[in-house]
C-alpha positions as CSV (number, residue, x, y, z in Angstrom):
1,M,35.6,78.4,3.6
2,Y,39.5,79.0,5.5
3,E,40.9,77.5,2.0
4,R,38.8,79.8,0.2
5,L,39.5,82.7,2.1
6,L,43.3,81.2,1.6
7,A,42.6,80.9,-2.4
8,K,41.5,84.4,-2.6
9,V,44.1,86.5,-0.7
10,A,46.5,84.8,-3.0
11,H,44.7,85.4,-6.2
12,Y,44.7,89.3,-5.0
13,Y,48.8,89.5,-4.1
14,Y,49.7,87.1,-7.3
15,I,47.4,87.8,-10.1
16,K,45.6,91.2,-9.4
17,E,48.8,92.1,-7.5
18,M,47.3,94.1,-5.3
19,S,49.5,95.3,-1.6
20,Q,49.2,92.9,1.1
21,R,47.7,96.4,2.7
22,D,44.9,96.9,0.3
23,I,43.6,92.6,0.7
24,A,43.6,93.5,4.1
25,A,41.3,96.5,4.2
26,V,38.8,94.6,1.5
27,L,38.4,91.7,3.0
28,S,38.8,93.3,6.3
29,L,41.5,91.3,7.7
30,S,44.9,92.2,9.9
31,Y,47.6,92.8,7.6
32,A,49.6,90.6,9.8
33,K,46.9,88.3,8.9
34,V,47.2,88.6,5.1
35,S,51.1,87.6,5.8
36,R,50.6,85.0,7.1
37,M,48.0,83.4,4.8
38,L,50.2,84.2,2.0
39,V,52.7,82.0,3.9
40,E,50.4,79.1,4.1
41,A,49.3,79.1,0.3
42,K,52.8,78.3,0.0
43,R,52.9,75.8,2.2
44,L,49.9,74.2,1.1
45,G,50.8,74.4,-3.0
46,M,48.2,76.7,-3.4
47,V,51.0,79.1,-4.6
48,Q,53.6,77.4,-6.8
49,V,56.4,79.7,-8.2
50,S,57.8,79.0,-11.4
51,I,61.0,81.0,-12.8
52,K,62.0,81.2,-16.1
53,Y,66.0,81.8,-15.7
54,P,68.3,82.7,-19.1
55,L,69.5,80.0,-20.7
56,D,73.5,81.1,-19.3
57,T,71.9,81.1,-16.2
58,D,72.3,78.2,-13.3
59,Q,70.6,79.7,-10.4
60,F,71.3,76.7,-8.1
61,L,75.2,76.0,-9.1
62,E,75.4,79.8,-8.2
63,D,73.7,78.8,-4.5
64,E,75.8,76.1,-3.8
65,F,79.3,77.6,-4.6
66,E,77.8,81.2,-2.1
67,K,77.1,77.9,0.4
68,I,80.3,75.9,0.5
69,F,82.9,78.9,0.4
70,G,80.8,81.3,2.3
71,L,80.7,83.8,-0.7
72,R,78.5,86.8,-1.6
73,E,78.0,86.1,-4.6
74,V,78.5,83.9,-6.9
75,I,77.9,84.3,-11.1
76,I,78.5,81.6,-13.6
77,V,78.7,81.9,-17.4
78,K,77.7,79.3,-19.7
79,T,80.4,79.6,-22.2
80,S,82.2,77.3,-25.0
81,P,86.5,77.6,-25.1
82,G,86.8,79.8,-27.7
83,N,84.8,82.7,-25.7
84,R,85.4,82.2,-21.8
85,M,87.6,84.9,-20.8
86,E,85.3,87.5,-23.1
87,L,81.7,85.8,-21.7
88,I,83.6,86.0,-17.9
89,G,84.8,89.9,-18.4
90,Q,81.6,90.5,-19.7
91,A,79.8,89.6,-16.4
92,G,82.3,91.2,-14.4
93,A,81.7,94.6,-16.2
94,N,78.3,94.2,-15.9
95,Y,79.0,93.1,-12.3
96,L,80.8,96.0,-11.9
97,Q,78.7,98.7,-13.1
98,R,75.9,97.3,-10.9
99,V,78.2,98.4,-7.4
100,S,80.5,100.9,-7.8
101,T,79.3,104.2,-6.4
102,S,80.6,107.4,-5.6
103,K,83.2,107.4,-3.6
104,D,84.4,104.4,-4.7
105,V,88.4,103.6,-4.5
106,I,88.7,100.8,-6.7
107,G,92.2,98.4,-6.9
108,I,93.2,96.8,-10.2
109,S,95.2,93.9,-10.4
110,W,96.3,92.4,-14.1
111,G,95.9,89.7,-16.3
112,N,94.2,88.5,-19.3
113,T,90.5,88.3,-17.6
114,V,90.8,91.7,-15.5
115,Y,92.1,93.3,-19.2
116,H,88.6,91.4,-20.6
117,V,86.2,93.1,-17.5
118,V,88.0,96.5,-17.7
119,N,87.4,96.4,-21.9
120,Q,83.7,95.8,-21.6
121,L,82.8,98.7,-19.0
122,P,81.4,101.4,-21.4
123,T,82.1,104.9,-19.6
124,L,80.9,105.7,-16.4
125,Q,79.4,108.8,-15.1
126,K,80.4,108.2,-11.1
127,K,81.5,111.0,-9.2
128,D,84.6,111.1,-7.2
129,I,86.1,107.7,-7.9
130,K,89.6,107.3,-6.9
131,V,91.6,104.1,-9.0
132,V,94.8,102.8,-7.8
133,Q,97.1,100.2,-9.2
134,M,97.7,97.2,-6.6
135,L,100.9,96.1,-8.2
136,G,104.2,97.2,-9.8
137,S,105.0,96.4,-13.4
138,L,106.4,93.3,-15.2
139,S,108.2,92.9,-17.6
140,G,107.5,91.6,-21.0
141,G,103.9,89.6,-22.4
142,G,101.0,91.7,-23.5
143,Q,101.2,95.6,-22.6
144,N,97.4,95.7,-22.5
145,I,97.2,93.4,-19.8
146,R,99.8,95.1,-17.5
147,A,98.6,96.9,-14.0
148,I,99.7,100.0,-15.2
149,E,97.8,100.0,-18.7
150,L,94.6,98.6,-16.9
151,A,94.6,101.3,-14.3
152,K,94.7,104.0,-17.2
153,R,92.1,102.6,-18.7
154,L,89.6,102.3,-16.1
155,S,90.3,105.7,-14.7
156,Q,89.3,107.0,-18.3
157,I,86.1,105.1,-17.6
158,Y,85.5,107.0,-14.5
159,N,86.3,110.1,-15.8
160,T,89.1,110.0,-13.4
161,E,93.2,110.4,-12.5
162,P,94.7,106.9,-11.9
163,N,97.1,106.1,-9.3
164,I,100.2,104.4,-10.7
165,L,102.6,102.2,-8.5
166,Y,105.8,103.6,-10.4
167,C,108.2,100.2,-10.1
168,P,108.5,96.7,-10.9
169,A,106.3,94.0,-9.0
170,V,109.3,92.0,-7.8
171,V,112.9,93.9,-6.6
172,V,116.4,92.5,-6.2
173,N,116.1,92.1,-2.2
174,K,114.4,93.7,0.7
175,S,117.4,96.6,0.4
176,V,115.6,98.2,-2.6
177,K,111.7,97.5,-1.5
178,K,112.4,99.5,1.5
179,G,113.7,101.9,-0.2
180,L,111.2,102.1,-3.0
181,I,108.0,102.1,-0.1
182,E,110.1,105.4,1.5
183,D,109.3,107.2,-2.1
184,T,106.9,109.8,-1.9
185,S,105.0,108.9,-5.0
186,I,105.1,105.3,-4.0
187,K,104.0,105.4,-0.7
188,Q,100.9,107.7,-1.3
189,V,99.6,104.8,-4.1
190,M,100.2,102.4,-0.9
191,D,98.5,104.0,1.7
192,L,95.6,104.2,0.0
193,W,96.0,100.7,-0.7
194,N,94.1,100.3,2.8
195,Q,91.2,102.5,1.2
196,I,90.1,100.1,-1.1
197,S,86.4,99.4,-1.5
198,I,86.3,97.4,-4.8
199,A,89.1,95.3,-5.9
200,I,89.1,93.5,-9.3
201,V,91.6,90.6,-9.3
202,G,92.1,87.8,-11.8
203,I,92.8,84.2,-9.8
204,G,96.9,82.5,-11.4
205,S,98.0,79.3,-11.1
206,V,101.8,78.2,-10.6
207,S,102.7,76.4,-14.2
208,M,105.8,77.4,-16.3
209,E,102.6,77.4,-18.8
210,S,100.6,80.5,-16.7
211,P,101.5,83.9,-18.1
212,L,103.6,85.1,-14.8
213,F,105.9,82.5,-16.0
214,R,105.7,82.1,-20.2
215,D,105.4,85.6,-20.7
216,Y,106.3,87.7,-17.8
217,H,110.1,86.7,-16.5
218,L,109.5,85.5,-13.1
219,N,112.3,82.6,-13.9
220,T,111.7,78.7,-13.7
221,E,114.2,79.2,-10.1
222,W,110.7,81.0,-8.8
223,C,107.7,78.6,-10.2
224,D,110.4,75.9,-8.7
225,Y,110.8,77.3,-4.9
226,L,106.6,78.0,-5.3
227,S,106.5,74.3,-6.6
228,G,108.5,73.5,-3.6
229,R,106.2,75.2,-0.9
230,D,102.8,73.5,-2.7
231,A,101.9,77.1,-4.1
232,V,98.7,76.5,-6.5
233,G,98.1,79.9,-6.8
234,D,97.9,83.2,-6.9
235,I,95.8,86.9,-6.6
236,C,98.1,89.8,-7.4
237,M,101.2,87.5,-7.0
238,R,100.8,86.7,-3.6
239,F,100.2,83.3,-3.1
240,F,98.6,80.4,-1.5
241,D,98.6,76.6,-0.7
242,E,95.5,74.2,-1.7
243,S,94.3,75.4,1.9
244,G,94.2,79.2,1.1
245,E,97.5,79.7,3.1
246,P,100.0,82.5,2.2
247,C,102.9,79.8,1.4
248,A,105.8,82.1,-1.0
249,D,107.2,84.9,2.3
250,K,110.7,84.6,0.2
251,L,108.5,86.3,-2.8
252,D,107.0,88.6,-0.8
253,D,109.6,89.6,1.2
254,V,110.3,91.4,-2.0
255,L,107.2,92.1,-3.9
256,M,105.9,95.5,-4.4
257,G,102.2,95.1,-4.2
258,I,99.2,94.8,-2.4
259,E,99.4,92.5,1.2
260,F,97.5,89.1,1.7
261,S,96.4,91.0,5.2
262,Q,95.1,94.2,2.8
263,L,92.9,92.3,0.2
264,K,91.5,90.3,3.1
265,N,89.9,93.8,4.5
266,V,88.9,95.4,0.5
267,N,84.8,95.1,1.6
268,T,84.4,93.9,-1.9
269,V,87.1,90.9,-3.8
270,V,85.6,90.6,-7.2
271,C,87.7,87.5,-8.6
272,A,87.1,86.4,-12.4
273,A,88.5,83.5,-13.6
274,G,87.6,80.0,-15.2
275,G,89.8,77.4,-17.2
276,L,89.9,74.3,-15.9
277,E,93.9,74.6,-15.8
278,K,93.1,76.7,-12.7
279,V,90.5,74.7,-10.9
280,K,93.1,74.2,-7.9
281,A,94.2,77.5,-8.0
282,I,90.2,79.0,-7.6
283,V,89.8,76.7,-4.8
284,G,92.6,77.8,-2.8
285,A,92.1,81.1,-3.3
286,L,88.5,81.1,-2.0
287,R,89.8,78.9,0.8
288,S,91.7,82.0,1.5
289,G,88.8,84.3,3.0
290,I,89.7,86.6,-0.4
291,P,87.1,86.7,-2.7
292,D,84.0,88.2,-2.0
293,I,82.4,88.1,-5.1
294,L,83.3,84.9,-8.0
295,I,83.0,85.2,-11.6
296,S,83.6,81.9,-13.3
297,D,82.7,79.8,-16.0
298,Y,80.0,76.0,-16.1
299,E,82.6,74.1,-17.0
300,T,85.4,75.1,-14.2
301,A,82.5,75.5,-11.7
302,N,81.0,72.0,-12.0
303,E,84.7,70.2,-11.7
304,I,85.7,72.0,-8.9
305,L,82.2,71.2,-6.9
306,R,82.6,67.6,-8.5
307,L,86.5,67.5,-6.8
308,V,85.1,69.6,-3.5
309,K,82.5,66.9,-2.8
310,N,84.3,63.9,-2.9
311,G,87.3,65.2,-0.9
312,Q,90.1,65.2,-4.1
313,I,90.9,68.7,-3.3
């Protein structure tokens, strides 16, 4: 008889979509009893849950990433080499629409993937948003993916004024950096870095084929220096090794950009990155403790898990 009652409770809840409180009233049971019976019906196999996932979703892969790397949320998209950046960007844009709220302070980095996130955002009606550039300007390469241009574009989307960092990303020496930091307009932007609630960043790799070195005139001397320090990647040009530890103090001394420690203190750091050439960089980034959200592609994510599980990285 008890199993019949279990089945009836489950039928009322899952098929007739009655509330637990209404079921309790109809069957003269307590609310707590109904709740326990629903749990038991699942345990006994009376209720079996089946979820029809979208074709481009692998929830189990995302769950595994969240568990291994301690991430708040992971979004893995199925792509082909020809549309990888676009689909990662689309997923990033969808995420940003979902989580950004009025009075957020949004920090923006630079790069191709970040460009695709920003480029696919519609105009958003959210009040009192601040957009902050997190890294100085780089010469060379495509103008559309520079931090200053992305900050301006994101500000248009949120109908606000951008907070622009009018200085180079890399300066000649510490003295020049000290002088720039004392400039009122630059200091005002840098002070906002401690207020950032959402940061949108890409993950770069250490290679002369990487856009940072190939297109933006960070010369071979810097690439050799970073390789010698076992750097595998960067976020906002803050470089880290395979363990996620900062490893480029010489560059840090002349970099006009948000600090490693400040990135760690941001409530929601959204990292959008993909491609097999970035596997080591992504793993290092995840181990750094900076990312809260990872948006990547299926092929890259599978390769990362394979290498991590086999102890190869």
